[in-house]
SEDRENDREN-706783 format. One record per residue: residue in three letters; x, y, z of N, C-alpha, C in turn. Coordinates in steps of 0.2 Angstrom, whole numbers, plus 2048, in hexadecimal, padded with zeros to 3 digits. Layout:
<nodes>
AlaXYZXYZXYZ
...
</nodes>
This chain:
<nodes>
Met7E087C8877E28738887EA872885
Val7EC86C88B7F286B8887F1864886
Leu7F58658817F386087B7F4857880
Ala7F98578857FB8518867F684F88E
Asp7F285388E7EC84F8957E884E891
Arg7E385188D7DD84E8897DF84E883
Cys7DF85187D7DF8508767E484A874
Val7EA84B8777EE8448737EB83C875
Met7E983F87D7EA83887F7E3837884
Pro7DE8388807D78348817D7830883
Glu7D182F8877D182688B7D2821886
Ala7CF8228807CE81C87B7D681A87B
Met7DC8208797E281D8797E681C880
Arg7E281E8837E681B88B7E581388C
Ala7DF80F8887DF80888D7E680588A
Leu7E98078857F08038837F5805889
Ala7F67FF88C7FA801895800803891
Ala80380088B8097FF88780A800883
Pro80F80287F8128018798137F9878
Arg80F7F786F80F7F286F8167F086D
Phe81A7F086581F7EE8638267F1867
Gly8247F88698287FB86E82B7F8874
Ala8257F28778257F087B82C7EB87B
Leu82C7E88738307E387283A7E5875
Ser83A7EC87483E7ED8778447EB874
Ala84C7ED8748537E98708517E2870
Pro8537E086C8587E38658527E3860
Phe84B7E28608467E385A8477EA858
Met8487F285D8477F685C84D7FA85F
Gln84C80185D85280586585080B862
Pro84E80E86A84A81686A84E81B867
Val84B81E86584B82785F84A82F861
Ile84E83086284B83686384983C85B
Ala84383E859844843855847847853
Arg84A84A84D84F84F84C84985384C
Pro84885B84E84585F84E844861845
Leu83C86584383D86583C83B86C83E
Pro83E87183A83F87883A83887B837
Asn83587F83883088283882A880834
Pro82987B83982487583681E879835
Gln81A87682F81387982C80F87182C
Leu80787282E80586D82E80186E825
Leu8028698217FF86A81B7F986781B
Tyr7FA86181D7F485D81D7F2859824
Leu7EA8588267E985382C7E285382B
Asn7E384882B7DE8458277DA84482D
Thr7D684A82E7D08488317CA844832
Gly7CA8408307C483A8327CB836832
Leu7D08348317D482E8357D682F83A
Ala7D683683C7DA8378457D4836847
Gln7CD8378477C983684B7C782C84B
Asp7C782C8467CA8238447CD82184A
Leu7D382284B7D88218517D6824857
Gly7D28278577D282B8607D282E860
Leu7D583685D7D883B85C7D083F85D
Asp7CE8428607C98478627CA84E85C
Arg7C485185A7C48568527C785A857
Ser7C985B85C7CE86285F7D686085E
Trp7D585C85D7DD85985D7E285C856
Gly7E085D8517E386084C7E486984D
Asp7E086A8537E08738527E687485B
Ser7E686F85F7E986F8627F0872860
Pro7F48768657FC87B864800874864
Ala80086E869803868869803864863
Ala7FD86685F7FF85E85980285F856
Leu80686685380986684D81086384D
Pro81486685481986185881A85C859
Leu81685885981585085A81484D853
Leu80F84F84E81484E849818851844
Ala81C855846822858842828856846
Gly82885084B82D84D84E831852854
Asn82D85585383285B85A82F85C862
Ala82B85686382985586982584E869
Pro82984A86E826843870821842871
Trp81C83C87081683B87181683987A
Pro81183E87D81183F882811836887
Gly81683488C81682F88D816826889
Gln81B82A88481D82387E82682587E
Thr82882287A83082187982F820871
Ala83082586E83282286783881E864
Phe83881986183D81485F83B811856
Ala84280F85584080A84C84380484C
Ser8418038498427F98498497F7846
Ala8497F384784F7ED84084B7EA83D
Tyr84C7EA83684E7E48338507E482B
Ala8517DE8288537DE8258517DC81E
Gly8547DB8168517D88128527D680D
His84F7D28058517D28018517D97FB
Gln8557DE7F98537E37F58567E27EE
Phe8507E27E98517E07E28557DA7E3
Gly8537D47E78547CC7E685C7CB7EA
Ala85E7CF7EC8667D07F08647D37F7
Trp8697CD7FB8667CC8038697D2805
Val8667D680A86A7DC80C8697DB815
Pro86F7D981886D7D981F86C7DE824
Arg86E7E382486A7E88298687ED824
Leu8617F082785D7F482385A7F9829
Gly8547F882A8507FC83384E80082F
Asp84A80583284680B83284B810830
Gly84D81282D85281682D85181E82C
Arg84982082C84782882A84182682E
Val83E81F83083882083383A81E83A
Leu83682083F83581F84782D81F848
Thr82C81B84C82581885082481C855
Leu82082385582182885981C82685D
Ala81582085C80F82086280D81985F
Glu80B8188678068118657FF81186A
Trp7FC80F8687F580F86B7EE80A868
Gln7E980B86C7E480686B7DC809868
Ala7DB80B8637D780E85E7CF80B861
Pro7CD8118627C28118647BF809860
Asp7C280785D7C180085A7C47FB85B
Gly7C97FB8627CC7F58647D27F5861
Gly7D27F685B7D97F48577DF7F885A
Pro7E77F78587ED7FB8587EE7FE855
Val7F18048567F38088537FB80A852
Glu7FD80A84D80680B84F80581584B
Leu80981984D80A81F84B810821848
Gln81282184281A82283F81A82983C
Leu82282A83F82382E83882882F836
Lys82883182E82D82E82C82F836827
Gly83683882983C83D82883C83E82C
Ala83884083583D84183A84384083A
Gly84984183885083F83985383A839
Pro85A83883B85D83183885C82E841
Thr85A82783F85982284386081E844
Pro861818849868815847869810842
Tyr86180F83F86380C839863810831
Ala86681683486781A82C86B819828
Arg87181582987681282687781A822
Gly87981E82787A82582387682B820
Ser87182981F86F82D81B86B834822
Asp86883881E86583E82285E83D827
Gly85B838825856835829850839825
Arg85183E82184B84481F84783F819
Ala84384381983F84081283C84680E
Thr83984880B83884C80583284D805
Leu8308568048268568018268517FD
Arg8298507F582884C7F38258487F2
Ser82A8427F982A83C7F882283A7FD
Ser82384080281F841807817840804
Ile8168477FF8108467FD80F8427F9
Arg81183D7F580F8377F180E8307F5
Glu8128307F980F82A7FF80882C800
Leu8078328048008358067FE832801
Leu7FC8367FC7F78347FA7F682E7F5
Ala7FB8297F57FB8217F37F88207F8
Cys7F981F7FF7F581C8037ED81E802
Glu7ED8248037E68268017E28257FD
Ala7E48247F87E28217F17DF8197F2
Leu7E28167F57E580F7F47DE80E7FA
His7DF8107FF7DB80D8057D4811803
Ala7D18167FF7CB8167FB7CA8127F9
Leu7CE80D7F27CB80A7EF7CC8037F2
Gly7CF8037F77C97FE7FD7D07F87FA
Val7D97FB7FB7DE7F77F97E07F7802
Pro7E27F08057E47F280E7EB7F780D
Thr7EC7FC8117F47FF80F7F4804817
Thr7FB80781A7FC80A81E7F7811819
Arg7F681481E7F481C81F7F7822822
Ala7F382981E7F982E8217F3831823
Leu7F78348297F483782E7F583F82D
Ala7FB84382C7FC84982C802849829
Leu80484F82680A85082080B85A822
Val81285982581686082881A85F822
Gly81B86782282086981D82586B820
Ser82A86F81F82F87382383287781D
Ser83787C82083C87F81B84187F819
Leu84387781D84887581D84A872816
Ala84F87281485286E80D85586A80D
Val85586480A85885E80A85D85B802
Met8628598038638587FB8638527FA
Arg85F8527F385F84B7F086484D7E9
Asp86084B7E386384E7E08658547DD
Glu85F8587E285F8607E185E8607E8
Pro85D8687ED85C86A7F38518687EF
Glu8508657F584A8667F68468657FE
Ala8408687FD83B86C80383B864807
Ala83D86580F83B85D81483585D815
Ala83585781882C85781A82C85081F
Val82585082482484A82881F848826
Leu81E84282581883E82381883982B
Ser81183B82D80E83583180B831831
Arg80B82A82E80882482E805820831
Thr80181C8307FF8178367FC811833
Ala7FB80C8387FA8068377F980383C
Pro7F57FB83C7F67F98417FF7F7845
Cys8027F38408097F383F80C7F3839
Phe8137F483B8187F683681C7F2836
Val81B7EB83681F7E48368217E0831
Arg8257E082E8267DD82882B7D7828
Phe8287D582082C7CE8218337CE822
Gly8377D781F8417D78228407D6828
His83C7D682D83C7D783583D7D0836
Phe83A7CB83283C7C38358427C1831
Glu8457C482B84A7C282A84F7C382E
Phe8507CA8328567CD8368557C983A
His8507C683E8507C28468537BB841
Ala8517BA83C8537B383B85C7B2838
Arg85E7B78378637B88358697BB839
His8677BE83F86B7C18438687C184B
Gly8627BD84A8607BC85485F7B5854
Ser85D7B585C85D7AB85B8557A885B
Pro8547A285A84D7A185A8497A385E
Gln8487A28648477A786A8447AE868
Gln8477B28658467B88638417B985D
Leu8417B485783E7B28508377B3856
Ala8367AC8598307AB85C82C7AF860
Ala8307B586282D7B986782A7BF861
Leu82E7BF85C82B7C38588247C3856
Ala8257BC85381F7BA8518197BA854
Asp8197B585A8157B78608127C0861
His8177C28608137C98638107CA85B
Val8107CA85680D7CB8528057C8852
Ile8067C08548007BC8567FC7BE85B
Glu8007C285F7FC7C48657F87C8864
His7FB7CD8607F87D38617F37D5859
His7F57D28557F07D284F7EE7CB849
Phe7EF7C484C7EC7C084A7EA7BB852
Pro7E97BF8557E47BC85D7E17B585D
Tyr7DF7B685A7DA7AE8577DE7A7856
Leu7E47AB8557EB7A58547EE7A3859
Val7EF7A885E7F27A58657F179F869
Gln7EB79A8677EA7958697EA791867
Gln7EC7908617ED78A85C7F278985C
Pro7F478085C7FB77D85E80177F857
Gln7FE78185380378384D80178784B
Arg80278E85280079484F80579784A
His80B79684C80F79A84680E79783C
Ala80D79283D80B78F836805793834
Ala7FF7938397FA7958367FB79D836
Trp7FE7A18397FE7A983A8017AA831
Leu8087A582E80B7A68298067A4823
Ala8027A18257FD79D8207F77A481E
Glu7F77A78227F47AE8237F77B4821
Val7FE7B38227FF7BA81F8017B8816
Ile8017B38168037B080F7FE7B280C
Glu7F97B280E7EF7B280B7EE7BB809
Leu7F27BF80F7EE7C680E7F67C8809
Thr7FB7C58098017C78047FB7C77FB
Ala7FA7BE7FB7F87BE7F57F37C17F2
Ala7ED7C37F87E67C77F77E97CE7F5
Leu7EE7D17FA7EF7D87F67F17D67EF
Phe7F87D37EE7F97D47E87F67D37E2
Ala7EF7D07E47EA7CF7DC7E67D67DD
His7E67D77E17E37DE7E37E57E57E0
Trp7EE7E37DF7F07EA7DD7F27E77D6
Gln7F07E27D37F17E07CD7EC7E37C7
Thr7E87E07CC7DE7E17C87DC7E97C7
Leu7E37EE7CB7E07F57CB7E67F77C7
Gly7EB7F47C57F27F87C07F57F97C6
Phe7F57F87CC7FB7FC7D08007FA7D0
Cys8057FB7D180C7FA7CF80F7FE7D7
His8147F97DA8177F97E081D7FF7E0
Gly8217FE7DC8287FD7D982F7FB7DD
Val82F7FB7E38327F67E68307F17EB
Leu8317EC7E982C7E77ED8307E27F0
Asn8357E67F58397E27F78397DF7FF
Thr83A7DC8028387D88078357DB80D
Asp83C7E180D8397E58128357E9812
Asn8307EA80982D7EF80A8267EA809
Leu8247E480C81E7DE80E81B7DE813
Ser8167E28148137E381E8107DA81E
Val8127D982580E7D18278097D2826
Leu8057D88277FE7D98287FA7D9820
Gly7FD7D981A7FB7D98137F97E0813
Leu7FD7E48157FC7ED8138017F080D
Thr7FE7F480A8037F78048087FA809
Leu80D7FA8078137FE810818801809
Asp81A80580B82080B80981F80D803
Tyr81C81180081A8147F98208197F8
Gly8258167F28298197EF82881B7E8
Pro82C8187E382A8187DC8268147DB
Tyr81E8137DD8178107D98168157D5
Gly80F8117D280D8137CE80580F7CB
Phe7FF8147C97FC80E7C67FC80F7BF
Met7FB8097BB7FD8077B37F880C7B0
Glu7F98117AB7F78157A67F580E79F
Arg7F981079D7F980C7967FA805798
Phe7F77FF7977F77FA7987FD7F7794
Arg8027F37988087F079880B7EA79B
Pro8097E479A80A7E17A08117E17A3
His8167E379E81D7E47A181E7EA7A2
His8197EE7A581A7F57A781E7F57AE
Val8247FB7AE8277FC7B38278017B7
Cys8238037BC8238097BF82A80E7C2
Asn82E8077C383280C7C683A80E7C3
Ala83B8127C18418157BD8488117BC
Ser84A8117C584E80E7C98508067C6
Asp8498017C48487FA7C484A7FA7BB
His84F7F97BA8537F97B58537F17B2
Glu8537EE7B68507E87B48497E37B3
Gly8447E77B683E7E77B483A7E17BB
Arg83F7E17C083E7DA7C68347DC7C8
Tyr8337E47C882F7E47CB82A7E77C8
Ala8297E67C28257E77B981E7E37BD
Tyr8187E77B98117E87BE8107DD7BB
Thr8107DB7B58127D37B98147D07BB
Ala81B7D17BB81D7CE7C281A7CF7C9
Gln8187D37CA8147D47D08147CE7D5
Pro80D7CB7D180C7C57D68137C07D7
Thr8177BF7D281B7BA7D28217BC7D9
Ile8237C17DC8277C67DE8227C57E6
Gly81F7C57E58187C67EC81A7BD7EE
Arg81A7B97EA81C7AF7EE8227B17EE
Trp8287B57EA8317B27EC8317B67F4
Asn82E7BD7F482D7BF7FB82B7BB7FF
Cys8237B77FE8237B38048297AD803
Ala8287AC80082F7A48018347A8805
Arg8367AF80583B7AF80A8387B1813
Leu8327B38118317B38168317AC81B
Leu82E7A681682F79F81983679D81B
Glu83A79E81984079E81A8427A0821
Ala8437A68228437AA8288407A782D
Cys8397A382983579F832836797831
Leu83B79682F83C78D82D83C78C835
Gly83C79083984078B84383978E845
Leu83479084482F79184482978D842
Leu82978983D82678683A82777D83F
Asp82D77A83F82E774841836776844
Lys83877284983E76F84B84276B845
Gln83F76984384476283D843768837
Pro84976883384976D83084476A829
Glu846763827842762820839763822
Met83676082882E76182982F76A827
Ala83576F82A83277482C831776824
Arg83677481E837774818832772814
Glu82E76F81682A76C81382376F815
Gln82177081B81D77681C81C77B819
Ala82378081782478681582178380E
Ala82277F80982577D80281B77B802
Ala81677B80680F77A80480B77E807
Leu80D78680B80C78B80E80E791808
Leu81378E8038137937FD80E7927F8
Leu8107897F58077897F280178B7F5
Tyr80178F7FC7FA7907FB7F97987F8
Tyr80079A7FA8017A27F57FD7A17EF
Asp7FF79D7EA7FD79A7E27F679C7E3
Glu7F57977E97EC7937EB7E979C7EA
Ile7E97A07F07E57A47EE7E77AA7EA
Tyr7EC7AC7EA7EB7B07E27EA7AF7DF
Arg7E77A97DB7E47A87D67DC7A97D5
Ser7DC7A67DB7D27A77DF7D27AE7DF
Glu7D57B17E17D57BA7E57D37BD7DE
Val7DB7BD7D97DC7C07D27D77BE7CF
Met7D47B87CD7CE7B67C87C97B97CC
Arg7C57BA7D17BE7BE7D47BF7C67D2
Arg7C57CA7D57C57CF7D37C57D07CA
Trp7C97CB7C57C77CE7BF7C07CD7BD
Arg7BF7C67C07B67C77BD7B27CD7BF
Ala7B37CD7C57AE7D67C77AF7DA7C4
Lys7B57DC7C27B87E27BC7B47E17B7
Leu7B37DA7B47B17D97AD7A87D97AE
Gly7A77DA7B47A07D87B679E7D17B6
Leu7A17CC7B67A07C77B679E7C37BE
Arg7977BE7C07977BF7C67997B47C6
Glu7997B17C17987AA7C07A07A97BE
Val7A27A57C47A779F7C27A779C7BC
Arg7AC79C7B67AE7977B07B27967AC
Ala7B578F7AA7B978F7A77BE7927A2
Gly7B979779C7BC79C79A7BF7A379E
Asp7BC7A47A27C07AA7A57C47AC7A4
Ala7CA7A97A57D07AD7A57D37AE79B
Gly7D07A97997CE7AB7937CC7B2791
Leu7C77B37937C27B97917C77BD794
Leu7C77BD7987CD7C579D7D27C5797
Asn7D87BF7957DB7C07917DC7C378C
Arg7D77C17887D77C57837D37CD782
Trp7CF7CD7877CD7D67897D67DA78B
Leu7DB7D67917E07D878F7E37DA78D
Thr7E67D57877E97D67807E77DA77D
Leu7DF7DD77D7DE7E37777DE7E877A
Leu7E07E87817E27F07877E97F1783
Gln7EE7E97827F57EC7817F67EF77B
Arg7F37EB7757F27EE76D7F07F376F
Gly7EA7F476F7E97FB7707EB802774
Lys7F08007777F380677E7EF809781
Ala7E98067827E48077867E580B78E
Asp7E380D7907E38107977E080B799
Phe7E38087A07E18027A37D98047A7
Thr7DC8087AC7D78097B17D080B7AD
Leu7CF8127A87CA8137A27CA80C79E
Ala7CB80A79C7C88047987C37FF79D
Phe7C57FE7A37C17FA7A67BB7FF7AA
Arg7BC8047AA7B78087AC7B18097A7
Asn7B380A7A17AF80B79C7AA80479A
Leu7B080179B7AB7FA7997A57FA79D
Ala7A47FC7A179D7FA7A57997FD7A0
Gly79980379D797807797795802793
Ala7988007917997F97897947F578A
Ile7927F379078C7EE7937867EC78B
Gln7827F478B77C7F578677E7F877F
Ile7817FD78178280377A7857FE773
Asp78480176C78480176878A7FF764
Pro78B7F97637927F77627977FC75E
Ala79580075A79980675779C80A75B
Glu79680B76279781076579C80E76A
Thr79B80776E7A18067717A880476F
Leu7A88057687B08047667B380B765
Ile7AE80F7667AD8177697B2816770
Leu7AE8147737B181677B7B481277E
Leu7B580E77B7BC80A77D7C180A778
Pro7C980A77C7CE80E7787D3808775
Pro7D18027747D77FC7747D77FD76A
Gly7D17FF7677D280075F7D47F775E
Gln7D37F57597D47EE7537CC7EE754
Asp7C97F17517C17F07527BE7EB750
Ala7C17E674C7BC7DD74B7BF7D9751
Ala7C67DA7557C67D675B7C47D9760
Leu7C37DF7607C07E17667B57DF766
Gly7B57DF75F7AC7E075F7AC7D8761
Asp7B17D475E7AF7CE7627B17CD768
Trp7B47CE76B7B47CE7727B07D1777
Leu7AD7D87717A77DB7777A17D4776
Asn79E7D077179A7CD76D79D7C8774
Asp79F7C37757A27BF77A7A17C0780
Trp7A27C67817A07C878A79B7C978A
Arg7977CC7877907CE78778A7C8787
Ala78D7C378478A7BB78378B7B978C
Arg7927BA78D7947B879378E7B9799
Leu78F7C27987877C579E7827C379D
Ala77F7C079577A7C07957787B8798
Ser77E7B579777B7AE79977C7AE7A1
Glu77F7B27A377D7B37AD7777B67AF
Gly7727B87AA76E7BB7AA76D7C07AE
Ala7737C67AA7747CC7AE7707D17AC
Val76F7D57B076C7DB7B076F7DF7AD
Pro76E7E37A77747E87A77767ED7AA
Thr76F7F17AC7727F67B07737F47B6
Glu7717F07BA7757EB7C077C7EB7C1
Arg77C7E77BA7847E47B97887E87B7
Ala7877EF7B578E7F67B478D7F97B9
Ala7877FC7BC7887FC7C478F7F97C8
Ala78D7F27C97937EE7CC7997EF7CB
Met79A7F17C37A27F07BF7A57F77C3
Arg79F7FC7C47A18027C47A38027CC
Arg7A08017CD7A48007D77AA7FC7D9
Val7AB7F87D37B17F57D47B97F97D0
Asn7B67FA7CA7BA7FE7C57BA8067C6
Pro7BF8097C77C080C7CB7C18147C5
Arg7BE8187C57BD81F7C27C58247C3
Tyr7C78237C77CC8277C77D08247CE
Val7D78247CC7DF8227CE7E28267CF
Leu7E78267D47EE82B7D27F28287CE
Arg7F382D7CA7F482E7C47FD8327C7
Asn80282E7C48058347C580783D7C4
His80483D7BD8068467BB7FF8477C0
Leu7FB8457C47F58497CA7FB84A7D0
Ala7FF8457D18038487D780884A7D6
Gln80C84D7D180F84F7CE80E8577D0
Ala8088587CC8058607CD8048607D6
Ala80185D7D880085B7DF8058607E2
Ile80E85C7E281385C7E48158637E2
Glu8158647DC81686C7DB8148707DF
Asp80D8727DE8098757E280B8767E9
Ala80D86F7ED8108707F48148747F4
Gln8198737EF8218747EF81F87E7EF
Arg81A8807EC81A8897EA81588C7EF
Gly8148857F68148887FD80A8887FC
Ser8088837F88028847F67FE87B7F8
Ser7F987A7FA7F38737FB7F08737F8
Thr7EE8777F57E88757F17E68707ED
Lys7ED86E7E87EC86A7E37EC8637E7
Leu7EF8627EF7EF85D7F27E985C7F5
Gln7E58607F87E085F7FA7DB85E7F5
Arg7DC8627F17D585E7EB7D48577E7
Leu7DC8567E67DF8507E47DB8497E9
Leu7DC84A7F07DB8457F57D38447F5
Ala7D084D7F67C984D7F57C58477EF
Val7C88477E87C88447E27C883B7E3
Leu7D083A7E77CF8347E57CD8317EE
Ala7CB8307F17C68307F97BE82C7F3
Arg7BD82E7EF7B782C7EA7B88287E4
Pro7BC8247E57C08227DF7BC8207D9
Phe7B481E7DD7B181A7D97A981E7D7
Asp7A98247D87A682A7D77A682C7D0
Glu79F82D7CA7A38347C67A083B7C8
Gln7A683E7C97A78467CF7A58497C9
Lys7A284F7C97A08547C47A585A7C6
Gly7AA8597BF7B08607C07B585D7C1
Ala7B78567C17BD8537C17BF84E7BB
Glu7BD8517B77BF84D7B17C584C7AF
His7C98507B07CE84F7B07D384B7B3
Tyr7CF84A7B97D68467C07D683C7BA
Ala7D083E7B77CF8367B47D38357AE
Ala7D683D7AB7D983D7A67E08387A4
Pro7E38347A27EA8317A17EF83779F
Gln7F58367A37FB83A79E7FB838796
Arg7FE83E7927FD83B78B803836789
Glu80383278680882E78580D82F783
Gly81582F78481A83078481C837789
Thr81883A78C81783F79481983A798
Glu81883379B8178317A181E8327A4
Leu81C8357AB8228347AF8258317B1
Glu82C8307B182E8287B583082B7BD
Val8308287C183082A7C98378237C9
Gly8398247CE8428237D28408217D7
Cys84381E7DC84381B7E18488227E7
Ser84B8277E584B82D7E88468307ED
Ala8488317F48438327FA8448397FC
</nodes>
């Protein structure tokens, strides 16, 4: 069977007559020819995702699938491209960035009617590579694959990983490393930085065309609204605030929250030096390159707001022709971020504590618990997970189950928490089950990712496949997987920087 005839382009994918973002052409993007990857080997294929996207069961077994996923062949009927964007990186304006080692290989319509973009990361340099080799390492590719699939299983909006292709090619970073190409998908990959780029370097018509493209294809219910751009920006701000709230309540730290790494669809995008916080520290910094702690855990919500402010600045001309009126609208929209974030983060914190009703003392109860975690150097994920088992058991056993220490303070908090649950008429077994549905047993810990990477560097994907299987069911107790829930010993945490 010839892949281009039937397997790659089934009828569900033919329904989209032309590419979407690619149809915008220059100056939004430039065509790219991928650089062939020598000796490609398919290390991972997300078969479930492939079927969801409209690729049939035989797709991954076809002899033409690997060349496509490696960047060694073009997608039939489409031209690969890289897009232009700018951004604020660690607070500093960088006028020209763009897809330096990423190209969009294909766009189509999934069986559910939703748009799909397929990108290759590491398939060689693009016009925006700024002197880099355009390659990705096996190490960084595995980290991104694991992160996006782990967050997806946790219910966090994210890009997805379709496939990982390894190679005998070595690329130089701090030392020679194996190269790889990661295939990732999303409805679109438009970033805040796209709007910053066209606001600074383009025309008002160009900026409006980009916004209208995003609205038409991803927010179509806003097309007929008279103030569609303001309504769209409100949606982006809401999605962003909700995303940051979700991260905070899972202890997830992105690491590089530049404006060029924020999606206008509220997706977690571009995984570099990320990390799930283990020992609870409000000022935890997961990026070893972030020496000033700009993107520390406790700073993330404020950074989300700051980045939304930069997007609004770029889009002032879309809000009103009068600068003063546009600034007033932008200021009101930025306040909306605060409103959504406060509401969403407290909704999620309440669920993690097993609380259903909204009461005035909720923030105080939460902060007392987090203070106990900090003082006791508790593992964030396990402390919340174990709390579900502390609803009924004897106080002495509870102090053993929960790691924070300071028995008197913990005992007082437990009494107040249990009293609060009782005042809501909580059925302990039902409330504990509800807590376990939102407090994961398993998250992607850096030492687990590193073990999978080292295994893959030795030529095996066994640990990668096993880890992905565990992370796909983060809320379930899995027999034989106990060590996947265990934190790294204090003082042995891995540091992750920005090299890729």
